C-alpha positions as a printed Julia matrix, in Angstrom:
82×3 Matrix{Float64}:
 -29.53  13.34  -10.7
 -31.39  10.77   -8.67
 -31.61  10.81   -4.89
 -28.75   8.33   -4.37
 -26.42  10.34   -6.62
 -27.33  13.57   -4.83
 -26.69  12.04   -1.42
 -23.39  10.58   -2.57
 -22.32  13.9    -4.09
 -23.19  15.74   -0.88
 -21.39  13.18    1.28
 -18.28  13.34   -0.92
 -18.24  17.13   -0.77
 -18.65  17.16    3.02
 -15.95  14.53    3.48
 -13.55  16.49    1.3
 -14.19  19.7     3.23
 -13.78  17.91    6.57
 -10.51  16.37    5.39
  -9.1   19.76    4.32
 -10.12  21.29    7.65
  -8.53  18.44    9.6
  -5.28  18.76    7.65
  -5.27  22.54    8.16
  -5.71  22.05   11.92
  -2.77  19.63   12.01
  -0.56  22.02   10.03
  -1.54  25.1    12.03
   1.42  24.73   14.4
   3.73  25.06   11.38
   1.88  28.23   10.3
   1.08  26.77    6.86
  -2.12  25.71    5.14
  -2.74  22.51    3.22
  -2.22  24.39   -0.04
   1.14  25.71    1.18
   2.14  22.29    2.47
   1.35  20.67   -0.88
   3.47  23.3    -2.65
   6.36  22.63   -0.27
   5.97  18.87   -0.85
   6.06  19.31   -4.64
   9.2   21.44   -4.36
  10.87  18.89   -2.07
  10.12  16.01   -4.45
  11.34  17.81   -7.57
  14.66  16.64   -8.97
  15.35  20.08  -10.5
  14.04  23.58   -9.78
  10.49  24.01  -11.12
   9.11  26.91  -13.08
   5.9   28.6   -12.0
   3.95  26.79  -14.71
   5.43  23.41  -13.7
   4.4   24.03  -10.07
   0.91  24.99  -11.19
   0.59  21.88  -13.36
   1.72  19.53  -10.58
  -0.66  21.17   -8.1
  -3.55  21.31  -10.6
  -4.01  25.07  -10.18
  -3.85  28.05  -12.51
  -0.48  29.75  -12.99
  -1.82  32.97  -11.47
  -2.44  31.1    -8.22
   1.28  30.35   -8.01
   2.06  34.07   -8.29
  -0.09  34.61   -5.2
   1.67  31.8    -3.31
   5.09  33.13   -4.23
   4.31  36.63   -3.03
   2.46  35.75    0.12
   3.35  33.47    2.98
   6.27  31.69    1.36
   8.46  34.76    1.12
   7.24  36.32    4.37
   7.99  33.08    6.25
  11.4   32.72    4.58
  10.33  29.49    2.85
  11.3   30.91   -0.55
  14.34  33.0    -1.36
  14.07  35.47   -4.24
C-alpha cells in the first residue's frame, strides 16, 4: 500500500470508530448500544417476524451473534418476549 492509501485507510477507520462512539453516546440514555439499536430497527422494519438467521443476514453478522443478543440485554430490558 502506498502512503496515500495507508493514510486514507487510517482516516476511514478512525472516522468509523468515532461515528460508532458518537452514536453510542446518543443512545446511552435509552440504555442500548448501536448494535442493539440496529437490531431493533431491523425488527421494526420487518413485515413479518424474522428468524435468527434472517436477523443475522440483515445485520451482516454471524448467526451466533444473534444468540448472544437474544439472551442478553434484549430479554433483560423487556425488549424481546420469549
